C-alpha positions as CSV (number, residue, x, y, z in Angstrom):
1,X,-14.4,-3.9,-1.6
2,X,-10.7,-4.6,0.2
3,X,-9.7,-1.9,1.8
4,X,-5.9,-0.8,2.5
5,X,-4.4,-2.4,5.3
6,X,-2.5,0.4,7.7
7,X,1.3,-0.3,7.6
8,X,2.4,-2.1,10.7
9,X,4.3,0.0,13.2
10,X,6.7,-2.3,14.5
11,X,7.6,-3.6,10.6
12,X,8.5,-0.2,10.0
13,X,10.3,0.7,12.7
14,X,12.4,-2.4,11.9
15,X,13.2,-1.1,8.7
16,X,14.1,2.0,10.0
17,X,17.5,0.5,12.2
18,X,20.8,3.2,12.2
19,X,18.6,5.5,10.2
20,X,20.8,8.2,11.9
21,X,24.1,5.8,11.0
22,X,25.2,7.7,8.5
23,X,25.0,11.4,10.5
24,X,27.6,13.7,11.7
25,X,26.5,14.8,15.5
26,X,26.5,18.2,15.6
27,X,29.5,20.0,17.9
28,X,27.9,22.2,20.7
29,X,29.1,25.9,19.4
30,X,30.3,28.2,21.9
31,X,27.8,30.9,21.0
32,X,24.4,29.9,19.6
33,X,23.1,32.7,17.3
34,X,19.5,33.9,18.2
35,X,18.8,30.2,19.3
36,X,18.4,28.6,23.0
37,X,20.5,26.2,23.8
38,X,22.2,24.7,26.9
39,X,26.6,25.6,26.4
40,X,28.7,23.5,27.8
41,X,31.9,24.4,28.9
42,X,34.9,22.8,26.8
43,X,37.1,20.1,29.1
44,X,40.4,19.8,28.3
45,X,41.9,16.3,26.6
46,X,45.7,16.3,28.1
47,X,46.6,13.2,27.7
48,X,50.0,11.3,28.9
49,X,52.4,10.1,26.3
50,X,52.6,6.4,27.9
51,X,48.4,6.7,28.1
52,X,48.2,8.0,24.2
53,X,50.6,5.7,23.1
54,X,48.9,2.5,24.8
55,X,45.4,3.5,23.7
56,X,46.7,4.1,20.1
57,X,48.1,0.5,19.9
58,X,45.0,-0.3,21.2
59,X,42.7,1.1,18.4
60,X,45.1,-1.1,16.0
61,X,44.3,-4.1,17.0
62,X,40.9,-3.0,17.2
63,X,41.2,-1.9,13.4
64,X,43.0,-5.7,12.6
65,X,40.3,-7.7,15.0
66,X,42.6,-8.5,17.5
67,X,39.4,-8.2,19.8
68,X,41.4,-10.2,22.7
69,X,44.3,-8.4,22.9
70,X,42.7,-5.0,22.8
71,X,40.7,-6.1,25.7
72,X,43.5,-7.0,28.0
73,X,45.3,-3.8,27.2
74,X,42.3,-1.9,27.8
75,X,41.9,-3.8,31.3
76,X,45.9,-3.4,32.2
77,X,45.2,0.4,31.6
78,X,41.9,1.1,33.4
79,X,44.5,-0.4,36.7
80,X,46.6,2.4,36.3
81,X,46.3,5.8,37.6
82,X,44.3,7.9,35.4
83,X,42.6,11.4,34.9
84,X,39.1,12.0,34.4
85,X,39.1,12.4,30.8
86,X,42.3,9.2,30.0
87,X,39.7,7.1,32.1
88,X,36.5,8.7,30.3
89,X,38.7,7.6,27.2
90,X,39.0,4.3,27.9
91,X,35.8,3.4,29.2
92,X,34.9,4.5,25.7
93,X,37.6,2.3,24.4
94,X,36.4,-0.5,26.0
95,X,33.0,0.2,24.4
96,X,34.3,0.7,20.9
97,X,36.0,-2.9,21.2
98,X,32.4,-4.3,22.0
99,X,30.2,-2.9,19.6
100,X,33.0,-4.1,16.6
101,X,32.2,-7.7,18.0
102,X,28.8,-6.9,17.9
103,X,28.1,-7.4,21.4
104,X,25.9,-4.5,22.1
105,X,25.2,-4.9,25.5
106,X,28.3,-5.2,26.8
107,X,29.7,-2.0,25.2
108,X,26.8,0.2,26.4
109,X,27.5,0.5,30.0
110,X,30.8,1.7,28.8
111,X,29.7,3.9,27.1
112,X,27.2,5.4,29.1
113,X,30.2,5.7,31.9
114,X,32.0,7.9,29.4
115,X,29.1,10.2,29.3
116,X,28.6,10.4,32.7
117,X,31.9,11.1,33.7
118,X,31.7,14.7,31.6
119,X,35.4,14.8,31.3
120,X,35.6,14.4,27.5
121,X,35.5,17.0,24.7
122,X,32.7,18.7,23.8
123,X,32.8,17.1,19.9
124,X,33.4,12.9,21.9
125,X,30.9,13.8,24.3
126,X,27.9,14.8,21.9
127,X,29.3,12.3,19.2
128,X,28.6,9.6,22.3
129,X,25.7,10.7,23.6
130,X,24.2,10.3,19.6
131,X,25.9,6.9,19.0
132,X,24.5,5.2,22.6
133,X,21.1,6.8,21.7
134,X,20.8,4.6,18.6
135,X,22.5,1.5,20.4
136,X,19.7,1.1,23.1
137,X,16.7,1.8,20.1
138,X,18.9,-0.9,18.9
139,X,18.1,-3.4,22.5
140,X,14.8,-1.8,22.1
141,X,15.3,0.4,25.0
142,X,13.2,3.3,23.5
143,X,12.9,5.2,26.9
144,X,16.3,5.0,27.4
145,X,16.7,6.9,23.9
146,X,14.3,9.7,24.4
147,X,15.9,10.4,28.0
148,X,19.1,10.6,26.0
149,X,18.5,12.1,22.7
150,X,16.2,14.9,24.6
151,X,19.4,15.5,26.9
152,X,21.2,15.6,23.8
153,X,19.1,18.6,22.2
154,X,19.5,20.5,25.0
155,X,23.3,21.4,23.9
156,X,22.8,21.8,20.1
157,X,21.8,24.9,18.5
158,X,21.8,22.9,14.8
159,X,20.7,19.1,15.4
160,X,21.0,17.1,12.8
161,X,17.4,15.8,10.9
162,X,18.0,12.6,12.1
163,X,18.4,13.6,15.5
164,X,14.6,14.1,15.6
165,X,14.2,11.0,13.4
166,X,15.5,9.1,16.3
167,X,13.2,11.0,18.8
168,X,10.3,10.1,16.3
169,X,10.8,6.4,15.8
170,X,11.5,5.1,19.7
171,X,8.6,7.8,20.3
172,X,6.6,5.5,18.0
173,X,7.8,2.3,19.3
174,X,6.1,3.2,22.7
175,X,2.9,3.9,21.0
176,X,3.4,7.6,21.7
177,X,2.2,8.7,18.5
178,X,1.4,12.3,19.6
179,X,4.8,12.7,20.8
180,X,6.5,11.3,17.9
181,X,4.6,13.2,14.8
182,X,6.0,17.2,15.8
183,X,10.1,14.9,15.6
184,X,9.6,13.4,12.2
185,X,8.1,16.6,10.7
186,X,10.6,18.5,12.0
187,X,13.4,16.2,10.7
188,X,11.5,16.5,7.2
189,X,11.6,20.3,7.1
190,X,15.0,20.8,8.0
191,X,16.1,18.0,5.9
192,X,14.0,19.5,2.5
193,X,14.7,17.8,-0.5
194,X,17.5,15.6,1.3
195,X,14.6,14.1,3.5
196,X,14.4,10.1,3.5
197,X,12.5,8.1,2.3
198,X,11.9,6.1,4.9
199,X,11.2,9.6,6.9
200,X,8.0,9.7,4.8
201,X,7.1,6.2,6.0
202,X,7.3,7.2,9.7
203,X,4.8,9.9,9.4
204,X,2.8,8.0,7.3
205,X,2.9,4.8,9.8
206,X,2.2,7.3,12.4
207,X,-0.8,9.1,10.6
208,X,-2.3,5.2,10.2
209,X,-1.5,4.1,13.5
210,X,-3.6,7.5,15.0
211,X,-6.3,6.7,12.1
212,X,-6.0,10.2,11.0
213,X,-6.7,9.6,7.3
214,X,-7.1,13.3,5.8
215,X,-3.5,14.0,7.1
216,X,-2.3,10.6,5.3
217,X,-3.7,11.6,2.0
218,X,-2.1,15.0,2.3
219,X,1.5,13.2,2.8
220,X,0.8,10.9,0.1
221,X,-0.3,12.8,-2.2
222,X,2.8,14.4,-1.8
223,X,4.9,11.5,-1.6
224,X,2.9,10.2,-5.4
225,X,4.8,13.6,-6.5
226,X,8.7,12.8,-5.1
227,X,8.2,9.2,-6.3
228,X,5.5,9.2,-9.4
229,X,6.6,5.5,-10.1
230,X,5.8,4.0,-7.1
231,X,2.9,2.4,-7.3
232,X,2.8,1.6,-3.5
233,X,1.8,4.7,-2.9
234,X,-0.5,5.3,-5.4
235,X,-2.2,2.1,-3.4
236,X,-1.9,3.8,-0.3
237,X,-3.3,7.1,-1.0
238,X,-6.4,5.1,-2.9
239,X,-6.6,3.0,0.8
240,X,-6.3,6.2,2.8
241,X,-9.1,8.1,0.8
242,X,-11.3,4.4,0.9
243,X,-10.8,4.7,4.6
244,X,-12.6,8.3,4.3
245,X,-15.2,6.4,1.7
246,X,-14.3,8.6,-0.8
247,X,-14.6,5.8,-3.4
248,X,-14.4,8.5,-6.2
249,X,-11.4,9.8,-5.4
250,X,-9.8,6.0,-4.4
251,X,-10.8,4.8,-8.2
252,X,-9.1,8.2,-9.7
253,X,-5.6,7.8,-7.8
254,X,-5.4,4.1,-8.9
255,X,-6.7,4.8,-12.9
256,X,-3.9,7.5,-12.7
257,X,-1.4,4.9,-11.7
258,X,-2.8,2.6,-14.1
259,X,-2.7,4.7,-17.3
260,X,1.1,5.9,-16.3
261,X,1.8,2.3,-17.0
262,X,2.5,1.2,-13.3
263,X,0.3,-1.7,-13.7
264,X,2.4,-3.2,-17.5
265,X,4.4,-6.4,-17.5
266,X,7.7,-4.1,-17.5
267,X,6.9,-3.6,-13.6
268,X,9.3,-5.5,-11.3
269,X,7.1,-5.8,-8.2
270,X,4.4,-7.5,-9.2
271,X,4.2,-11.8,-10.5
272,X,1.4,-12.3,-12.7
273,X,-0.9,-13.1,-9.7
274,X,-0.5,-10.4,-7.6
275,X,-0.9,-8.0,-10.9
276,X,-4.1,-9.5,-12.5
277,X,-5.1,-9.2,-8.2
278,X,-4.7,-5.4,-8.5
279,X,-6.1,-5.0,-12.5
280,X,-9.6,-6.8,-11.1
281,X,-9.4,-4.5,-8.3
282,X,-9.7,-1.7,-10.5
283,X,-11.8,-3.0,-12.8
284,X,-14.3,-3.7,-9.9
285,X,-13.6,-0.6,-7.9
286,X,-15.8,1.2,-11.2
287,X,-18.3,-1.3,-11.0
288,X,-18.8,0.2,-7.6
289,X,-18.7,3.6,-8.2
290,X,-20.9,3.1,-11.2
291,X,-18.4,3.4,-14.1
292,X,-19.5,0.3,-16.1
293,X,-18.0,1.5,-19.2
294,X,-14.3,1.6,-17.6
295,X,-14.8,-1.5,-16.4
296,X,-15.5,-3.5,-19.4
297,X,-13.3,-1.1,-21.2
298,X,-10.3,-2.3,-19.2
299,X,-10.9,-5.4,-18.6
300,X,-11.5,-6.1,-22.2
301,X,-8.0,-4.7,-22.7
302,X,-6.6,-6.5,-19.9
303,X,-7.6,-10.1,-21.3
304,X,-6.3,-8.9,-25.0
305,X,-3.1,-8.6,-23.0
306,X,-2.8,-11.3,-20.9
307,X,-2.9,-10.0,-18.0
308,X,-5.8,-11.5,-16.5
309,X,-7.6,-14.6,-17.8
310,X,-10.1,-14.9,-20.1
311,X,-12.2,-17.7,-17.2
312,X,-15.3,-18.1,-16.5
313,X,-15.7,-16.1,-13.7
314,X,-13.7,-12.9,-15.5
315,X,-16.1,-13.3,-18.6
316,X,-18.9,-13.1,-16.3
317,X,-17.9,-9.8,-14.7
318,X,-16.7,-8.0,-18.0
319,X,-20.5,-9.6,-19.2
320,X,-22.0,-7.4,-16.0
321,X,-19.8,-4.4,-16.8
322,X,-21.2,-4.9,-20.7
323,X,-24.9,-5.1,-19.7
324,X,-24.7,-2.2,-16.6
325,X,-23.2,0.3,-19.5
326,X,-26.0,-0.8,-21.9
327,X,-23.0,-1.9,-24.8
328,X,-25.2,-4.7,-26.0
329,X,-23.2,-6.1,-29.5
330,X,-20.0,-5.7,-26.7
331,X,-22.2,-7.4,-24.0
332,X,-23.6,-10.7,-26.3
333,X,-19.8,-11.4,-27.9
334,X,-18.9,-11.9,-24.7
335,X,-22.3,-13.9,-23.9
336,X,-20.7,-16.0,-27.1
337,X,-17.5,-16.4,-25.1
338,X,-19.6,-17.3,-22.2
339,X,-22.4,-19.3,-23.0
340,X,-20.4,-22.7,-24.3
341,X,-18.7,-22.7,-21.0
342,X,-21.8,-23.0,-19.0
343,X,-24.2,-26.2,-18.2
344,X,-27.6,-24.3,-19.0
345,X,-29.1,-21.9,-21.4
346,X,-29.6,-19.0,-19.2
347,X,-27.0,-16.7,-21.1
348,X,-28.6,-17.5,-24.2
349,X,-31.7,-16.7,-22.8
350,X,-30.2,-13.0,-21.7
351,X,-28.7,-13.0,-25.3
352,X,-32.3,-13.5,-26.6
353,X,-33.3,-10.5,-24.2
354,X,-30.8,-8.0,-25.3
355,X,-31.3,-9.0,-29.0
356,X,-34.9,-8.2,-28.5
357,X,-33.5,-4.8,-26.5
358,X,-32.4,-3.8,-29.9
359,X,-35.2,-4.8,-32.4
360,X,-33.2,-7.3,-33.9
361,X,-36.1,-10.3,-33.7
362,X,-35.1,-13.1,-35.8
363,X,-31.4,-13.5,-33.7
364,X,-33.6,-13.0,-30.5
365,X,-35.7,-15.9,-31.4
366,X,-32.3,-18.0,-32.8
367,X,-31.0,-17.3,-29.2
368,X,-33.9,-18.5,-27.5
369,X,-34.7,-21.8,-29.4
370,X,-30.8,-22.4,-28.5
371,X,-31.7,-21.7,-24.8
372,X,-34.1,-23.8,-24.9
373,X,-32.4,-26.6,-27.1
374,X,-29.5,-26.4,-24.5
375,X,-31.8,-26.7,-21.5
376,X,-32.0,-25.9,-17.9
377,X,-33.5,-23.0,-17.9
378,X,-34.8,-21.8,-14.8
379,X,-38.2,-20.3,-16.2
380,X,-38.8,-21.6,-19.7
381,X,-42.0,-21.0,-20.2
382,X,-40.4,-17.2,-20.9
383,X,-38.5,-18.5,-23.8
384,X,-41.5,-19.7,-25.4
385,X,-42.8,-16.1,-24.8
386,X,-39.8,-14.1,-25.8
387,X,-40.5,-16.3,-29.0
388,X,-44.0,-15.2,-29.8
389,X,-43.1,-11.7,-29.0
390,X,-40.5,-11.7,-31.6
391,X,-42.3,-13.5,-33.8
392,X,-45.1,-11.2,-33.8
393,X,-42.9,-8.1,-34.6
394,X,-42.1,-9.5,-37.9
395,X,-45.4,-10.8,-38.1
396,X,-44.8,-14.2,-38.4
397,X,-48.3,-15.0,-36.5
398,X,-48.2,-18.5,-37.0
399,X,-44.6,-19.2,-35.2
400,X,-45.7,-16.3,-32.4
401,X,-48.9,-18.7,-31.9
402,X,-47.3,-21.4,-31.8
403,X,-44.8,-20.4,-29.3
404,X,-47.7,-18.0,-27.3
405,X,-49.5,-21.5,-26.6
406,X,-46.4,-23.6,-25.2
407,X,-45.6,-20.3,-22.8
408,X,-49.3,-20.9,-21.4
409,X,-48.1,-24.5,-20.2
410,X,-46.0,-23.0,-17.7
411,X,-46.4,-20.7,-14.5
412,X,-49.2,-18.7,-13.9
413,X,-47.7,-15.4,-14.5
414,X,-46.4,-16.8,-18.1
415,X,-49.8,-18.7,-18.8
416,X,-51.7,-15.3,-18.4
417,X,-48.8,-12.8,-20.3
418,X,-49.2,-15.6,-23.2
419,X,-52.8,-15.2,-23.0
420,X,-53.2,-11.1,-23.5
421,X,-50.7,-11.6,-26.2
422,X,-52.6,-14.9,-28.0
423,X,-55.8,-12.4,-28.2
424,X,-53.6,-9.5,-29.4
425,X,-51.7,-11.7,-32.2
426,X,-54.7,-13.1,-33.2
427,X,-56.6,-9.7,-33.7
428,X,-53.2,-9.0,-35.9
429,X,-53.7,-12.3,-37.6
430,X,-57.5,-11.6,-39.0
431,X,-56.9,-7.5,-39.9
432,X,-53.8,-8.7,-42.1
433,X,-55.8,-11.7,-43.4
434,X,-58.8,-8.9,-44.1
435,X,-56.7,-6.2,-45.5
């Protein structure tokens, strides 16, 4: 049975790029009531009128995407006699100009200089720390992201949830899953109903990387409740149960999704081949956990709907299901569909045996003779033996003896059985004649 493949952490983290992009960095307040945080003394924001006008003009150029002019203006301004605050603002603006052009590697050193100067106001300083941490992550400098974000958190009474996600994602990228897990859990707890779906996926990826399948199952149970229409989470939950060898739970999970219609034609996430493969997996899982009736019912329904092809391989699977479920009429009907596709008479022989189980002796004889006519039987003597037994049951002793004598021409086991039946039939025939 195919098992669930764990999420690749690298692929997931790429999908999480920019997870904190829309969050506002918290400003460090003057006092943290009831919480421990380092207080940063507010810096002055005095700027000369001339410097202010030049920086404002540069920002206007940035807005018009006149980046070359903006850089020329900044280079000229940087040569002047500036205060610490003014120089920090120039460095910050250099960073914004390069970032606006997508030149993040050039932007990062300027942002770092602005932070290291410790001259910006609290709002600008912490906001820039927050943004720079994300830029480092975008450059795969995850340890720098961690170091900067941990420093940022020291000063925050109520950090935004995406800050914890940035830490969790960076630790995960370094395969430090034990360090990552508490941060993603805290982010989800803080955000509550506003927690993003990608955060749950990050936590889930960590569990699978740690092979903590019980924890993955618990998380996925909540995820299918939160997003009941998303088949992939039901499949992941089933896969997590399979990893724990909880095959009944794995099947039950998929059956809930199946009964909810998540495998129907209306699902936009699957093509025909993918849908058929998933449906056949449900059928095989039912057979694996010995629920053949549900397997047969599901397979027959999906064949009728055209979502599973009624080809030889799938009809053989249907026959196996109905036979295991002892649904002989359904098994026989399936043989009638399947047997013409085969080159030998083995299926007609199986039909004859099923009919004998139902005590339908004449039909059993007819099916056995059909098997012999088509040929290719592994044990043709068995067909003659079954004809003899069935004919005896309907008191057609002549036909029975003819078939049983023919059965003696084959293998030793069949020859011995046929001999015993011949004696029995002859005794019945004599008794009938005497009576």
